[in-house]
Every structure is written in C-alpha cells, then in structure tokens.
C-alpha positions in Angstrom: 0.0 0.0 0.0 1.4 3.4 -1.0 1.5 5.9 1.7 -0.3 9.2 0.8 1.9 12.3 1.2 0.9 14.6 4.0 -0.9 17.8 3.2 1.0 21.0 3.2 -0.2 22.9 6.3 0.5 26.3 4.6 -1.6 25.2 1.6 -4.4 24.1 3.9 -4.3 27.4 5.8 -4.3 29.5 2.6 -7.3 27.6 1.3 -9.1 28.0 4.6 -8.3 31.7 4.8 -9.7 32.2 1.2 -12.9 30.3 2.1 -13.3 32.5 5.2 -12.7 35.7 3.3 -15.5 34.6 0.9 -17.8 34.0 4.0 -16.9 37.4 5.4 -18.1 39.2 2.2 -21.2 37.0 2.0 -22.1 37.4 5.7 -21.9 41.2 5.4 -24.6 41.0 2.8 -26.7 38.7 5.0 -26.4 41.2 7.9 -27.4 44.1 5.7 -30.6 42.4 4.8 -31.2 41.3 8.4 -30.8 44.8 9.6 -33.6 46.1 7.4 -36.0 43.5 8.7 -34.9 44.2 12.3 -35.5 47.9 12.0 -39.0 47.3 10.6 -39.8 45.2 13.6 -38.3 47.7 16.0 -40.7 50.4 14.8 -43.7 48.1 15.4 -45.6 47.6 18.6 -45.1 44.3 20.5 -48.4 42.6 20.2 -50.0 41.2 23.4 -51.5 38.0 22.1 -52.3 34.9 24.2 -53.9 33.6 27.3 -52.4 31.6 30.2 -55.5 29.4 30.1 -54.4 28.1 26.7 -51.3 26.4 28.2 -50.6 23.3 30.3 -47.5 23.9 32.4 -45.3 20.7 32.5 -41.8 21.3 33.9 -39.6 24.1 35.2 -36.3 24.1 33.2 -34.8 27.4 34.3 -34.9 30.1 36.9 -33.6 33.6 37.3 -33.8 36.8 39.4 -37.2 37.8 38.0 -39.0 34.6 37.1 -38.7 31.1 35.7 -38.8 29.3 32.3 -41.2 26.4 32.0 -42.1 23.9 29.3 -45.7 24.5 28.4 -48.0 22.8 26.0 -50.6 24.7 24.0 -53.8 22.8 24.7 -55.2 23.5 21.3 -52.3 22.7 18.8 -50.3 20.5 21.3 -47.1 22.5 20.5 -44.4 22.7 23.2 -42.9 26.0 24.1 -40.4 27.4 26.5 -42.6 29.9 28.4 -40.7 32.5 30.5 -42.8 33.9 33.4 -41.6 37.2 34.7 -43.3 38.4 37.9 -44.2 42.1 37.5 -43.9 42.9 41.3 -40.4 41.4 41.6 -39.3 43.3 38.5 -40.6 46.6 39.9 -39.1 46.0 43.4 -35.7 45.3 41.9 -35.9 48.3 39.5 -35.6 46.1 36.5 -38.6 47.3 34.4 -36.3 48.8 31.7 -34.3 45.6 31.5 -37.4 43.5 31.1 -38.9 45.8 28.4 -35.6 45.7 26.6 -35.6 41.9 26.7 -39.2 41.6 25.3 -38.5 44.2 22.6 -35.2 42.6 21.5 -36.7 39.1 21.4 -39.6 40.3 19.3 -37.2 41.7 16.7 -34.3 39.3 16.4 -34.3 36.6 13.8 -31.2 34.5 13.5 -30.4 30.8 13.5 -28.4 30.7 16.7 -30.5 33.0 18.8 -33.7 32.3 20.6 -36.6 34.4 19.5 -40.1 35.2 20.7 -43.0 33.4 19.2 -45.7 35.3 21.2 -46.1 37.6 24.2 -48.9 38.2 26.7 -49.5 39.3 30.3 -52.0 38.8 33.1 -52.5 40.5 36.4 -49.3 39.1 37.9 -46.9 37.9 35.2 -45.5 38.7 31.8 -45.3 35.7 29.5 -42.6 35.3 26.8 -43.3 32.3 24.5 -40.2 30.9 22.8 -39.3 27.7 20.9 -38.5 24.8 23.3 -34.8 23.9 22.7 -35.1 20.4 24.0 -31.4 19.4 24.0 -30.8 21.4 27.2 -28.3 23.8 28.5 -24.7 23.6 27.4 -23.8 23.5 31.1 -25.5 20.1 31.4 -23.3 18.6 28.6 -20.2 20.4 29.8 -20.7 19.1 33.3 -21.1 15.5 32.0 -18.0 15.6 29.7 -15.9 17.7 32.2 -14.5 19.7 29.2 -15.1 19.7 25.5 -12.7 18.6 22.9 -11.4 21.5 20.8 -13.2 20.4 17.7 -16.6 20.5 19.5 -15.9 23.8 21.3 -14.8 25.3 17.9 -18.1 24.2 16.4 -20.1 25.8 19.2 -17.7 28.9 19.3 -18.3 29.6 15.6 -22.0 29.7 16.1 -21.7 32.0 19.1 -19.5 34.3 17.1 -22.0 34.5 14.2 -24.8 35.2 16.7 -22.8 38.0 18.5 -21.9 39.5 15.1 -25.6 39.6 14.2 -26.5 41.2 17.5 -23.7 43.8 17.3 -24.7 44.7 13.7 -28.2 45.3 15.0 -26.7 47.6 17.6 -27.3 45.3 20.6 -24.9 44.5 23.3 -25.5 41.0 24.9 -23.5 41.1 28.2 -24.3 37.7 29.5 -22.6 35.0 27.4 -22.0 31.8 29.4 -22.7 28.1 29.0 -25.9 28.4 31.1 -27.3 30.8 28.5 -26.5 28.6 25.5 -28.9 25.7 24.7 -28.3 22.8 22.4 -31.1 21.8 20.0 -31.9 18.2 19.0 -30.1 18.9 15.7 -26.8 19.5 17.6 -26.8 23.3 16.9 -27.1 26.0 19.5 -29.4 28.8 20.5 -28.3 31.6 22.8 -31.0 32.4 25.3 -31.8 34.9 28.0 -31.7 38.5 26.8 -32.3 40.0 30.3 -29.0 42.0 30.2 -29.2 42.9 26.5 -29.5 46.5 25.4 -29.7 48.4 22.1 -26.9 51.0 22.3 -26.0 51.4 18.5 -22.9 53.7 18.5 -23.3 54.8 22.1 -21.9 53.6 25.4 -23.5 52.3 28.6 -22.3 52.3 32.2 -24.5 49.6 33.8 -22.9 47.2 36.3 -24.5 43.9 35.1 -23.6 40.4 34.1 -22.3 37.3 35.8 -19.3 37.8 38.1 -17.1 35.1 36.5 -17.5 36.7 33.0 -17.4 40.5 33.8 -15.1 42.5 31.6 -12.7 44.9 33.5 -14.4 48.0 32.1 -17.7 46.9 33.7 -16.0 46.4 37.1 -14.2 49.7 36.8 -17.4 51.5 35.9 -15.9 52.8 32.6 -18.3 53.5 29.8 -18.3 50.5 27.4 -19.9 49.1 24.3 -19.4 45.8 22.4 -15.9 45.3 23.8 -17.3 43.5 26.8 -18.9 40.8 24.6 -15.5 40.0 23.1 -13.9 39.7 26.6 -16.7 37.3 27.5 -16.3 35.4 24.3 -12.7 34.7 25.4 -13.9 33.5 28.8 -16.6 31.3 27.2 -14.0 29.7 24.9 -11.7 29.1 27.8 -14.5 27.5 29.9 -15.7 25.2 27.2 -12.1 23.8 26.8 -11.0 23.8 30.4 -14.3 23.0 32.2 -14.1 26.1 34.4 -13.8 29.9 33.9 -10.3 31.5 34.0 -10.8 33.7 37.0 -12.5 31.3 39.4 -9.5 29.4 40.6 -8.1 30.5 44.0 -10.7 33.3 44.2 -12.0 33.2 47.7 -14.5 35.9 47.2 -15.8 38.4 44.6 -13.2 41.1 45.6 -10.3 38.7 44.9 -11.9 37.6 41.6 -12.5 41.2 40.4 -8.9 42.1 41.3 -7.7 39.2 39.1 -10.0 40.3 36.3 -8.9 43.9 36.2 -5.3 42.8 36.2 -6.0 40.1 33.6 -4.3 37.5 35.8 -5.1 34.0 34.4 -3.2 31.1 32.8 -4.3 28.7 30.1 -4.1 25.0 30.9 -1.4 22.9 29.3 -4.2 20.9 27.5 -4.9 23.9 25.3 -3.4 23.8 21.8 -1.0 26.7 20.9 -3.7 28.1 18.6 -6.4 28.1 21.3 -4.1 29.7 23.8 -3.2 32.4 21.4 -6.8 33.2 20.6 -7.9 33.3 24.2 -5.0 35.5 25.1 -6.0 37.9 22.3 -9.6 38.1 23.6 -9.1 38.2 27.3 -7.1 41.4 27.2 -7.5 44.2 29.8 -6.7 46.9 27.3 -9.7 46.9 25.1 -7.9 48.9 22.4 -5.8 45.8 21.9 -8.6 43.2 22.3 -9.5 41.0 19.3 -12.9 42.1 18.0 -12.2 45.7 18.9 -9.5 46.3 16.4 -9.8 47.7 12.9 -10.7 44.4 11.3 -13.4 43.6 13.8 -14.7 40.1 13.6 -12.4 39.2 10.7 -9.5 39.0 13.1 -11.3 36.3 15.1 -12.7 34.3 12.1 -9.3 34.3 10.3 -7.4 33.2 13.4 -5.5 29.9 13.0 -7.7 28.1 15.6 -10.6 28.4 13.2 -8.7 27.1 10.2 -10.9 24.0 9.9 -14.2 25.9 10.2 -16.5 26.2 7.2 -18.2 29.4 8.2 -20.8 29.3 5.5 -21.4 25.6 6.3 -21.9 26.5 10.0 -24.3 29.3 9.1 -26.3 27.1 6.8 -26.2 24.2 9.3 -24.5 21.9 6.8 -21.7 20.9 9.1 -22.3 17.6 10.9 -22.5 18.2 14.7 -20.2 16.3 16.9 -22.7 15.9 19.7 -26.4 15.1 19.4 -28.3 15.4 22.7 -30.4 12.4 23.9 -34.0 13.5 23.9 -36.4 11.9 26.4 -40.0 12.5 25.4 -41.1 11.3 28.8 -38.8 13.6 30.7 -38.4 16.9 28.8 -36.3 18.5 31.5 -33.7 15.6 31.4 -31.1 17.9 29.7 -31.6 20.7 32.2 -30.6 21.0 35.8 -33.4 20.0 38.1 -35.6 22.9 39.1 -38.5 23.3 41.6 -41.8 23.8 40.0 -43.4 27.2 40.4 -46.8 27.6 42.0 -48.4 30.5 40.1 -49.5 33.5 42.1 -52.9 35.0 41.3 -54.4 38.4 41.9 -57.8 39.9 40.9 -56.1 43.3 40.5 -53.8 44.0 37.5 -50.4 44.8 39.3 -48.4 47.8 38.0 -50.5 48.0 34.8 -49.3 51.5 34.2 -45.7 50.4 34.0 -46.3 47.5 31.6 -48.9 48.9 29.2 -46.6 49.1 26.3 -43.2 47.7 25.1 -42.3 50.1 22.3 
C-alpha cells in the first residue's frame, strides 16, 4: 500500500483563509438584509396575544432573578414552548422594568439561526409571559458538566455559532452582556441557540455604564465603571471559549470571594491549561485582554481577526451558518422527561391576583 503524502499545512491554511474571506463578504450582505428586517420590527408595537388558560405547564427548566422558564404545551395545537414567566412585582421592586422591556422588545425583533426568538407575548395581572421555541437538547452547562470539558473540535463548532450570533446582535446595535454556558442551549439537531436576553441593550454607536452580568465573566471595564460598548462581549467570548475547553472559567481558581476575583479580572491574571493547543491559547490571550484597544474584535478588522485566526482554520463558516456541518454531539431526547437535559428545578406555583399589578408600567413595550 502506497502511503499518501501529508498535506502542506500552509496550503491548507491558505485555502481555509480564502474560504473564510468569501464568507466574510457573504455574511456582510446577509447582515445588511437582516438589519432592514430588524428595524422594521423595531418600529412596530409588541403585540399582546395569548392567554395563560391556553397552556398546560409541564416542567420548570430554568430560573432567574425575575422569574422562571417552564415547558408549556398549548392545549389546542399541542405544540411545546419554553414559556418565560416574569413576575411584575419582583421586576418593579428590583428596579428592572427597563431591562425586562428591553428583553421583550429585542426578542420580538431578532431573527437569527443561533439566537432564541419570541413566538408570542402576553401578560395577566401578575406575570409577563414570553413564548419561545423549546430547545429540547438542554443547557450547554449540562453537557459540559457531564463531559468535564469539550474537545477543541466541539468547542470550535459551538464557538463559531456563538461568534456569528454575536456579530448579528452587534450589527443590530445590541450588546448582549451575559454570554456563558448556562445561556446557551443545544437543540436536538446539535446546533445551539443563545437564550436569556435579560441584560441585552440596544446601544447602537453609544456607550453604557450599567454594572450587570455574571461575576465570572465580567469585563474589566464593567467592574471599573468605565463607559463601554461591544468590547465586553469580546472579553466574555474569550472567557466562554476558555471554559468550554477547560471546564471552568479562567478567574474562578483561587478566588475566595468576589473582591479577589474582580482584582484578578482587572489585572488580567489567568493562565491557560497545558491541555490547550497553541492556537487556542493564542486566541484566548487575544480576547481576554484588559486593554480593550488591543482586544480582538475591537481592532480595525473587527470580527475578521477572530474568524481568520488559526484556531478556526478548519471551520467552514458558510457551512456552519447554513447548518450543513455535521454536529459532533447530538443530545439524547427523552420525550417522557423533557427536563432531562436541564438542571433540576423546583416547579413554580403560580401566584394569582384579581387586580392588575403595575399595569401603568407594563402597558406598552415600544
């Protein structure tokens, strides 16, 4: 048997870079068309259509500061949905009305393969209800916990989808601010959907100063209360890539409390595990950079610097966008236990009130 000659790495890299360049041009056109549709939706009212009596609540699959996410079945068409219940009273007491309105508005306008979207919205006297597709493969955290850490091929597959999703959001003028495995769900087809837009905000070319996000993933500029924009999402992308490949976030080790952790973050003190390839280590070190003027994604070439990085050499970006790349992991779906791929949650007993609570604050979402 004649041994086949090995491929020239440089030739492979050149071919990959050329294919990526073609994707970059194509995706810019895609985003331009998406922006027109997004702006049309932004100018429209969020329709209040639905009734809680039309749904059978089955399982709680997520919980947050303002409410819970439950699997609910429409009793008429038998369709399953992820229904997010946000308690109006809690939202008001925690001064989060603007955040919740942002979430509803953004979910009503976004339309991208790797982002969750809103199918319908309604409210009653106590809760706001956001109806979304049920992503039955569960949270990425569940799979990461089971596997301990992902192989780089799998994390590269997921990372490419996250990058396309963030680029879509940024092109629409939206900052995400809460990228983490808990907010990424895996569908039955093996592809992902980013969920939970509670910290998202439309800033366009402006800046924001809000202190929000998850401590492990906060960018230095948030901790230091410096006005920021999309730079924080690139920092968090680096943390996200690190965690998928290491099994833990870079600033959690030997951090006894939040103060120690924040000190490590603002100093950029972390180290990549020896299990990381040279290419992955290089990319992470170019994203988790304290000086945002030197951070990948924030430079002149923007997303192109990330997509053209050597770690993504094997990625067919157009194939990922079109869902033509075969997934490395297909979640096991249990039709009898729909919450099997989510961490166990306590079921919520719905509160009732004959009076419409805070109706003047939630009368519109424009």
